[in-house]
C-alpha positions as CSV (number, residue, x, y, z in Angstrom):
1,M,29.5,-100.8,-22.6
2,T,25.9,-100.6,-23.9
3,R,23.3,-98.6,-21.9
4,L,21.7,-102.0,-20.9
5,A,25.0,-103.2,-19.8
6,A,25.7,-100.1,-17.9
7,F,22.2,-99.9,-16.2
8,L,22.7,-103.6,-15.1
9,F,26.0,-102.8,-13.6
10,A,24.6,-99.8,-11.6
11,A,21.8,-101.9,-10.3
12,T,24.3,-104.6,-9.2
13,L,26.2,-102.1,-7.2
14,A,23.1,-100.6,-5.5
15,A,22.0,-104.2,-4.5
16,L,25.2,-104.9,-2.4
17,P,24.9,-104.8,1.1
18,V,26.4,-101.6,2.9
19,S,27.7,-102.0,6.5
20,A,29.3,-99.3,8.8
21,K,31.7,-99.8,11.5
22,D,32.4,-97.5,14.6
23,L,36.2,-97.3,14.5
24,G,36.2,-95.5,17.7
25,V,38.3,-92.3,18.6
26,R,42.0,-92.2,17.7
27,G,44.1,-89.7,19.3
28,A,43.2,-86.8,21.7
29,T,40.6,-84.1,20.7
30,W,40.0,-80.7,21.8
31,P,37.1,-78.3,21.2
32,V,37.6,-75.5,18.7
33,A,38.6,-72.4,20.9
34,E,39.5,-69.9,18.5
35,P,38.7,-66.3,19.8
36,D,36.9,-63.9,17.8
37,L,39.1,-60.9,16.6
38,L,36.7,-58.2,17.1
39,E,36.0,-59.4,20.6
40,E,39.6,-59.4,21.5
41,I,40.0,-55.8,20.1
42,E,37.0,-54.6,22.1
43,A,38.2,-56.1,25.2
44,R,41.6,-54.6,24.6
45,L,40.0,-51.2,24.2
46,V,37.9,-51.6,27.0
47,G,41.0,-52.5,29.2
48,M,42.9,-49.4,27.9
49,Q,40.0,-47.0,28.6
50,R,39.7,-48.4,32.2
51,S,43.5,-48.0,32.7
52,G,43.4,-44.5,31.3
53,E,45.9,-45.6,28.5
54,L,43.5,-44.8,25.8
55,A,43.0,-41.3,27.0
56,R,46.7,-40.8,27.2
57,L,47.2,-41.8,23.5
58,E,44.3,-39.6,22.4
59,D,46.0,-36.6,24.3
60,E,49.4,-37.4,22.5
61,A,47.7,-37.6,19.2
62,R,46.1,-34.2,19.5
63,S,49.3,-32.7,20.8
64,R,51.1,-33.9,18.0
65,A,48.6,-32.7,15.3
66,R,48.7,-29.4,17.2
67,R,52.5,-29.2,17.0
68,T,52.5,-30.0,13.4
69,L,49.7,-27.4,12.7
70,E,51.5,-24.7,14.6
71,E,55.2,-25.2,13.6
72,P,55.5,-27.7,10.6
73,D,58.9,-29.3,10.0
74,P,61.1,-26.7,8.0
75,V,62.1,-27.4,4.5
76,P,65.5,-28.6,4.7
77,G,68.6,-27.2,2.8
78,I,67.3,-23.5,2.8
79,A,69.7,-20.5,3.6
80,P,69.2,-16.9,3.6
81,A,69.7,-15.1,0.3
82,R,73.3,-13.6,-0.3
83,E,73.0,-11.8,-3.5
84,L,70.1,-10.9,-6.0
85,R,70.0,-13.6,-8.6
86,S,67.3,-14.2,-11.1
87,R,66.4,-17.0,-13.6
88,L,63.6,-18.2,-15.7
89,F,61.9,-21.5,-15.3
90,D,59.9,-23.3,-17.8
91,P,56.9,-25.0,-16.1
92,S,56.0,-27.3,-19.0
93,I,55.4,-30.9,-18.2
94,A,55.6,-33.8,-20.7
95,V,52.3,-35.8,-20.8
96,E,53.0,-39.5,-19.9
97,R,49.9,-41.2,-21.6
98,D,47.1,-40.1,-24.0
99,I,44.6,-38.1,-22.6
100,R,41.1,-38.5,-24.2
101,T,37.4,-37.6,-23.6
102,P,35.1,-40.2,-22.2
103,D,34.2,-41.1,-25.7
104,G,37.5,-41.6,-26.9
105,V,38.4,-38.2,-28.6
106,L,42.2,-37.6,-28.2
107,I,43.0,-34.2,-26.3
108,V,46.6,-34.5,-25.8
109,A,48.9,-37.2,-27.1
110,A,51.5,-38.9,-25.1
111,G,54.9,-37.1,-25.1
112,T,53.4,-33.8,-25.7
113,R,54.8,-30.9,-23.6
114,V,52.2,-28.9,-21.9
115,N,52.7,-25.4,-20.4
116,P,50.1,-24.7,-17.7
117,L,50.5,-21.0,-17.8
118,E,49.0,-21.0,-21.3
119,R,45.4,-21.8,-19.8
120,L,46.1,-21.0,-16.0
121,P,48.0,-17.8,-15.7
122,L,49.7,-17.0,-12.4
123,T,47.4,-14.4,-10.9
124,R,49.3,-13.7,-7.7
125,D,53.0,-13.7,-7.1
126,L,54.6,-16.3,-4.9
127,V,56.9,-15.2,-2.0
128,F,58.9,-17.8,-0.4
129,V,60.4,-16.9,3.0
130,D,61.6,-18.3,6.4
131,G,59.1,-17.4,8.9
132,R,61.4,-17.3,11.7
133,R,63.4,-14.5,10.2
134,P,61.2,-11.2,11.0
135,A,63.1,-9.2,8.3
136,E,61.8,-11.6,5.4
137,I,58.2,-11.6,6.9
138,A,58.3,-7.7,6.7
139,W,59.7,-7.8,3.2
140,A,57.0,-10.2,2.0
141,L,54.2,-8.0,3.7
142,A,55.6,-4.8,2.0
143,H,55.4,-6.5,-1.4
144,E,53.3,-4.2,-3.6
145,R,51.6,-6.7,-6.1
146,P,49.1,-9.3,-5.1
147,A,51.0,-12.3,-3.5
148,K,50.7,-15.4,-1.7
149,I,53.2,-15.7,1.1
150,V,54.7,-19.3,1.4
151,L,56.7,-20.3,4.5
152,L,59.5,-22.8,4.2
153,A,59.9,-22.6,8.0
154,G,58.1,-21.0,10.9
155,R,54.9,-20.8,12.5
156,P,52.1,-20.0,10.1
157,L,49.1,-19.8,12.6
158,D,51.0,-17.4,14.8
159,L,51.8,-15.2,11.7
160,M,48.2,-15.3,10.5
161,R,47.0,-14.2,14.0
162,A,49.5,-11.3,14.2
163,H,49.0,-10.1,10.5
164,R,45.6,-10.8,9.9
165,R,46.2,-12.4,6.5
166,P,46.7,-15.7,5.0
167,F,50.2,-17.5,5.2
168,F,50.8,-20.8,3.4
169,F,53.3,-23.4,4.3
170,D,55.2,-25.7,1.6
171,A,54.5,-28.8,3.4
172,G,57.0,-31.5,2.6
173,G,59.1,-28.9,0.4
174,R,57.3,-30.0,-2.9
175,L,57.2,-26.3,-4.3
176,A,60.8,-25.7,-3.2
177,E,61.9,-28.9,-5.0
178,R,59.9,-28.1,-8.1
179,F,61.3,-24.5,-8.4
180,A,64.8,-25.6,-7.2
181,I,64.5,-22.8,-4.3
182,A,67.5,-23.0,-1.9
183,A,67.4,-19.5,-0.4
184,T,64.9,-17.1,0.9
185,P,63.5,-14.6,0.3
186,T,62.6,-15.8,-3.2
187,L,60.1,-14.3,-5.6
188,V,58.3,-16.2,-8.2
189,V,56.4,-14.1,-10.9
190,Q,55.1,-15.0,-14.3
191,D,57.2,-13.6,-17.2
192,G,55.6,-14.5,-20.6
193,Q,54.9,-18.2,-20.6
194,A,57.7,-18.8,-18.1
195,L,58.4,-18.1,-14.3
196,R,60.9,-15.7,-13.2
197,I,62.6,-16.9,-9.9
198,T,64.3,-14.1,-8.0
199,E,66.5,-14.3,-4.9
200,V,66.3,-11.0,-2.7
201,P,68.8,-10.7,-0.2
202,V,67.6,-8.9,3.0
203,Q,69.9,-6.4,4.4
204,P,71.5,-7.5,7.7
205,Q,70.4,-4.1,9.6
206,Q,66.7,-5.0,8.7
207,E,66.9,-8.3,11.1
208,D,65.5,-7.7,14.5
């Protein structure tokens, strides 16, 4: 089709009469009545506030948080040490992917084993104890070298108040799992480029 023919065809269509017909309403109709989600939430909160339910939920949340801080869940599977046992632990990790500087210079290639003790020595011993056993706490406090006391069970805040020194808690048992600790007290010290992990039994007569 030439340009002239196309123009004539379009002009013909434009000249045709156009009519519209009212077909009426078919079927029942309703107004759109979708509630606003934020308005629903706000109304719900206002209702909870008036009924006192919101204050109750807030009190319960505070109580749960306080209980978690005061007495965290004990690390499962930990028993009292029964004999003196010592082993070496290699803290090296395998790098999963290349580590590069922002401008692309390779620092560590994937698959390389890296020992963190080569750059960050352990400046304090780690003493893992069950805070529910007074003899273990006494043993940890008597440790002569600088140390961090790590609880696998017990009430860290109470112990901090009583002894006026920091007590840490192995939340979730991540350190116990990493070092394969299954008994307390356990002492972790640096031994060259490795860690020496020693289970030290507490004599029964030391227990309160």
